C-alpha positions, 0 to 999 in steps of 0.5 A: 122821671118817676111818676111822682117827679113832675108835680114834685119839682113844682112842690120844692119852690118853697119860697114860691108858696106865697104866690099860690097861697093867698093868705101870705104875702111872702116867704123867705127859706131862712136856712137849710135844705131838705129836713131842719130846713126853716123859713119864714112866713109873711101874711098880707098884713106883714105878721110874719112866724118861722116854720121847720121841715119835719118831714122830708122824703125826697121826690115825695113828700115834706112836711112844716111844723108852724111857730104858732107861738110867734107873738104876731102869729095871726091864727088862733092855733095852738099846733099847725103841720102841713104836708104836701105829698105827690102820688101816682094818680091814673096815668100822672100823679097828683099833689095831696095837701093835708093841713092839721090844727089844733085850736089855742081856745077849747078841747085839747081832744079834737082838732082840725084837718083838711085833707083833698077828697079821696080819688074816686071824687077826684075825676 
């Protein structure tokens, strides 16, 4: 097993993501498994949207592009992408989550991005 293998075994449960994301009530894999996979997500009020897997690197990383134009998409975002990545860290590995979003209103130049702190801050 590679150094990134162990955390990645937790990450493939794309339908189980609702169990760790407090803003989601459920996630369903609609079709596929890997690049092009489609899933449907629902917030705690039952509003739903679709997501499509746009990056798939087996054992290392994957990304989903959210369909923010869905009529019941609950957040004021024009674009949203989430990436999950496993990488070696110290004697084991760590999982990096990155979410990049463009607000629905306002500037076209800016965006919102959230990443884990740099490795030196993760003791």
